[in-house]
C-alpha positions as CSV (number, residue, x, y, z in Angstrom):
1,M,89.3,117.7,96.5
2,K,85.9,117.1,98.1
3,Q,84.3,113.7,98.1
4,T,81.2,115.1,96.3
5,E,83.4,116.0,93.3
6,N,83.7,112.3,92.2
7,T,82.9,112.8,88.5
8,D,85.5,115.6,88.2
9,W,88.3,114.1,90.2
10,N,90.6,113.9,87.2
11,K,90.2,117.6,86.4
12,S,92.0,118.9,89.5
13,S,95.7,119.0,90.0
14,P,97.7,116.8,90.1
15,Y,95.1,114.2,88.9
16,D,94.5,116.1,85.7
17,R,97.7,114.3,84.4
18,F,96.4,110.8,85.4
19,S,94.8,109.9,82.1
20,Y,98.0,110.7,80.2
21,F,100.0,108.7,82.7
22,I,98.0,105.5,82.1
23,A,97.8,105.7,78.4
24,S,99.4,102.9,76.4
25,K,102.9,103.3,75.0
26,I,103.7,106.1,77.3
27,D,107.1,106.5,78.8
28,R,105.9,106.6,82.4
29,Y,109.2,107.7,83.8
30,K,109.3,110.8,81.5
31,A,105.6,111.4,82.1
32,L,106.0,111.3,85.9
33,L,109.1,113.5,85.8
34,T,107.4,116.1,83.6
35,T,104.4,116.1,86.0
36,I,106.8,116.6,89.0
37,E,108.5,119.5,87.2
38,K,105.2,121.1,86.4
39,L,104.2,120.9,90.0
40,E,107.6,122.5,90.9
41,L,108.4,119.8,93.4
42,N,111.9,119.4,94.8
43,S,113.0,116.2,93.2
44,L,116.0,114.0,92.6
45,V,116.4,111.0,90.2
46,V,118.6,108.2,91.4
47,S,119.6,105.5,88.9
48,I,120.5,102.1,90.4
49,A,121.0,99.0,88.2
50,D,119.4,100.6,85.2
51,H,116.3,101.5,87.2
52,K,115.3,105.1,87.9
53,H,113.9,106.0,91.3
54,I,112.4,109.5,91.9
55,F,112.7,111.2,95.3
56,I,110.7,114.2,96.3
57,F,111.9,116.3,99.3
58,P,110.4,119.2,101.2
59,P,111.4,122.6,99.8
60,G,114.8,123.8,100.9
61,K,116.4,120.3,101.2
62,K,119.6,120.5,99.3
63,M,120.3,117.7,96.8
64,P,123.4,115.7,97.2
65,G,125.9,116.8,94.6
66,I,129.6,115.9,94.7
67,K,130.8,112.6,96.0
68,G,130.8,112.4,99.7
69,S,128.1,115.1,100.2
70,T,125.3,114.3,102.7
71,F,122.0,112.8,101.6
72,P,119.0,114.7,102.9
73,F,117.8,113.4,106.3
74,A,121.0,111.3,106.9
75,G,121.0,110.0,110.4
76,E,117.4,111.1,111.0
77,S,114.1,109.2,110.9
78,P,111.9,110.8,108.3
79,Y,108.8,109.2,106.9
80,I,109.3,107.8,103.5
81,F,106.1,107.2,101.5
82,V,106.6,104.9,98.6
83,A,104.7,104.0,95.5
84,H,106.0,102.2,92.4
85,Y,105.4,103.8,89.1
86,D,106.0,100.9,86.7
87,R,103.3,98.6,85.5
88,V,102.9,95.2,83.8
89,P,102.9,95.4,80.0
90,G,99.3,95.3,78.6
91,S,97.7,96.7,81.7
92,P,96.6,100.3,82.0
93,G,97.8,100.1,85.6
94,A,95.1,102.4,86.9
95,N,95.0,100.9,90.4
96,D,98.4,99.2,90.3
97,N,99.9,101.5,90.9
98,S,99.2,104.8,89.1
99,I,96.6,106.1,91.5
100,A,98.9,105.7,94.5
101,V,101.5,107.7,92.7
102,F,99.1,110.6,92.2
103,H,97.8,110.4,95.7
104,L,101.4,110.9,96.9
105,L,101.9,113.8,94.5
106,N,98.7,115.3,96.0
107,V,100.0,114.8,99.5
108,A,103.3,116.4,98.6
109,L,101.5,119.5,97.6
110,K,99.5,119.4,100.9
111,F,102.7,119.0,103.0
112,I,104.3,122.0,101.3
113,K,101.2,124.1,101.9
114,Q,101.1,123.0,105.5
115,G,104.8,123.5,106.2
116,V,105.4,119.8,107.1
117,S,109.0,118.9,106.6
118,N,109.8,115.4,108.0
119,W,109.0,113.4,104.8
120,I,110.4,112.0,101.6
121,I,108.2,110.7,98.8
122,L,109.7,108.0,96.7
123,F,108.6,106.6,93.4
124,T,110.2,103.3,92.7
125,D,110.9,101.5,89.4
126,K,110.9,97.7,88.8
127,E,108.4,96.7,91.4
128,E,106.8,94.3,88.9
129,I,109.1,91.3,88.4
130,K,108.8,88.6,85.8
131,D,108.0,85.0,86.6
132,G,111.1,83.2,87.7
133,E,112.8,86.4,88.9
134,S,113.8,86.6,92.5
135,F,112.8,89.5,94.8
136,E,116.4,90.6,94.8
137,K,115.6,91.8,91.2
138,Q,113.1,94.3,92.6
139,G,114.2,97.9,92.4
140,S,113.5,98.3,96.1
141,F,116.1,95.7,97.0
142,A,119.1,97.5,95.6
143,L,117.5,100.8,96.6
144,A,117.2,99.8,100.2
145,Q,120.9,98.9,100.3
146,K,121.6,102.5,99.1
147,L,119.3,104.0,101.7
148,K,121.4,102.3,104.4
149,S,124.6,103.7,102.9
150,W,123.1,107.1,102.8
151,G,122.3,107.1,106.5
152,L,118.6,106.5,106.2
153,E,118.4,103.2,108.1
154,K,116.2,104.9,110.7
155,A,113.6,106.0,108.1
156,R,110.0,104.9,108.6
157,I,108.9,103.5,105.3
158,Y,105.3,103.1,104.3
159,N,104.5,101.5,100.9
160,F,101.2,102.3,99.1
161,D,100.0,99.9,96.5
162,A,96.6,99.6,94.8
163,C,95.0,102.3,96.8
164,G,92.3,103.4,94.4
165,T,89.5,100.9,94.9
166,G,87.5,100.6,98.0
167,D,86.8,102.2,101.4
168,T,88.7,99.7,103.7
169,F,92.4,100.0,104.6
170,V,94.2,96.7,104.5
171,I,97.5,96.8,106.5
172,S,99.7,94.0,105.2
173,T,100.9,91.3,107.6
174,I,102.8,89.3,104.9
175,T,106.3,90.3,106.1
176,D,105.4,89.1,109.6
177,L,104.4,85.7,108.2
178,I,107.6,85.5,106.1
179,L,109.8,86.2,109.2
180,G,107.8,83.7,111.3
181,N,109.2,82.7,114.7
182,N,112.8,83.1,113.8
183,D,114.7,84.2,117.0
184,N,117.7,85.6,115.2
185,P,118.5,88.9,116.9
186,N,118.5,90.8,113.5
187,I,115.2,89.2,112.6
188,L,113.7,90.1,115.9
189,K,114.9,93.7,115.5
190,L,113.3,93.8,112.0
191,K,110.0,92.4,113.4
192,D,110.0,95.0,116.1
193,A,110.5,97.8,113.5
194,I,107.7,96.5,111.4
195,R,105.4,96.2,114.4
196,L,106.1,99.9,115.3
197,L,105.2,100.9,111.7
198,S,101.9,98.9,111.7
199,N,100.9,100.1,115.2
200,H,101.4,103.7,114.0
201,V,99.0,103.1,111.1
202,L,96.5,101.5,113.5
203,E,96.8,104.4,115.9
204,T,96.4,106.9,113.1
205,T,93.3,105.3,111.6
206,Y,91.8,105.2,115.1
207,N,92.5,108.9,115.7
208,L,90.9,109.6,112.3
209,R,87.9,107.5,113.2
210,F,88.4,105.2,110.2
211,D,86.6,102.1,111.3
212,K,87.1,100.0,108.2
213,V,90.6,98.5,108.8
214,L,91.8,95.0,108.2
215,L,95.1,93.4,109.2
216,A,95.8,90.7,106.6
217,P,98.4,89.3,104.2
218,I,98.4,90.9,100.8
219,P,100.3,90.0,97.5
220,F,104.0,90.9,97.4
221,C,105.1,94.4,96.5
222,D,108.0,96.7,97.2
223,D,108.0,95.7,100.9
224,I,109.5,92.3,100.1
225,G,112.4,93.9,98.3
226,F,113.0,96.1,101.3
227,L,112.7,93.1,103.6
228,R,115.2,91.1,101.7
229,A,117.7,94.0,102.2
230,G,117.0,94.0,105.9
231,F,114.7,97.1,105.8
232,A,111.4,97.3,107.6
233,A,108.5,98.6,105.4
234,Q,104.8,98.6,106.0
235,T,102.5,98.2,103.0
236,I,99.0,99.7,102.9
237,T,96.3,98.9,100.3
238,M,92.6,99.3,100.0
239,L,89.6,97.1,99.2
240,P,85.9,97.5,99.0
241,S,84.3,96.6,102.4
242,A,82.4,93.6,100.9
243,E,85.6,92.1,99.4
244,A,87.6,92.8,102.6
245,A,84.9,90.9,104.7
246,Q,84.9,88.0,102.2
247,Y,88.7,87.8,102.3
248,E,88.8,87.9,106.1
249,E,86.4,84.9,106.1
250,I,88.6,83.0,103.6
251,L,91.6,83.5,105.9
252,R,89.6,82.1,108.8
253,K,88.4,79.1,106.8
254,Y,91.7,78.3,105.2
255,P,94.6,79.1,107.6
256,E,97.1,77.7,105.0
257,F,96.0,80.2,102.4
258,P,98.8,82.8,103.1
259,K,101.4,80.2,102.5
260,L,100.2,80.0,98.8
261,M,100.9,83.8,98.6
262,I,104.3,83.5,100.2
263,S,105.4,80.6,97.9
264,G,104.0,82.3,94.8
265,E,101.8,79.3,94.1
266,I,98.7,81.5,94.3
267,K,99.4,82.8,90.8
268,T,98.5,79.4,89.3
269,S,96.6,77.7,92.1
270,P,92.8,77.1,91.8
271,E,92.7,78.8,95.2
272,R,93.4,82.1,93.4
273,R,89.6,82.4,93.0
274,H,89.5,83.2,96.7
275,L,91.5,86.4,96.3
276,P,89.4,89.6,96.2
277,I,88.4,90.5,92.7
278,T,90.1,93.8,93.0
279,W,93.5,92.0,93.4
280,R,92.7,89.5,90.6
281,N,92.2,92.4,88.2
282,L,95.6,93.9,88.9
283,N,98.3,93.4,86.2
284,T,95.5,92.7,83.6
285,P,93.7,94.8,80.9
286,A,90.9,95.1,83.4
287,D,92.8,97.4,85.7
288,T,91.1,100.5,84.3
289,P,89.9,103.8,85.8
290,D,86.3,102.6,85.7
291,R,87.2,100.4,88.7
292,L,88.5,103.2,90.8
293,T,86.3,104.7,93.6
294,P,87.2,108.4,93.8
295,Q,84.7,109.1,96.6
296,F,87.3,107.4,98.9
297,F,90.5,109.0,97.5
298,E,90.4,111.6,100.3
299,K,90.6,108.9,102.9
300,I,94.0,107.6,101.8
301,C,95.4,111.1,101.4
302,N,94.3,112.0,104.9
303,L,95.9,108.9,106.3
304,V,99.3,109.7,104.7
305,E,99.1,113.3,105.9
306,N,98.3,112.2,109.5
307,L,101.1,109.6,109.6
308,C,103.5,112.5,109.7
309,R,101.8,114.1,112.8
């Protein structure tokens, strides 16, 4: 998909299924699974605690069948690219997080065409939690525990959330802030693993000559569920450059601002007005396709592709 084809972005595969996926009253799990089947991708559904997570593997990877069989990539360190497919009721969920799902479907097709084989794409359920629910209720928390039991503790996990609006990559530092200066050996190991993931993103954006990159805390997503289970995961999102610059200025002016995000107080605090408008529109009826910027879709797909190289 070329950047000049902005008006027709939702007519090319797999994006031609996007409008259906964000329609109201759609069973998004069934819609996504049908799309995956139409694309003839090598997929597996794993149900954990009533939540259905969808794995996509490179062609030829055998699916685990009988009890005791080996899970694909067990003992190895594949890249796992994650996007949640659930949405908040009442929101179209165009940016949060439908477009990231379709970006990863697009990348899966590219990987297959290129013969790249060191990846798993994972669509998670139950990223959106209700007020009062702990992060242990996130689907990624129980899923991360399973990943360990399946021998994937060495996997390099990158989480993509709200990647449809803007030209600036925002590499989340929220997990670093949560872990703080704790000198527990297990925490230090986790911090080192997260640092390796973020450094790899920075190196990749540098090699691609993507100069609009911001390291900053972002609202919670699947990375927190993984973190609570002791799993390193790096979240990547996108913002328009003007919003990214304004947000960077807010973080300089108000050093305590990230604490509101960590505590959850940002949801009701007057300081919420300092969040970028793109983030304030998430989980609301305003999260529509009109706010997407298809001229930059190719950038995020290129990043995912090159993280594997």
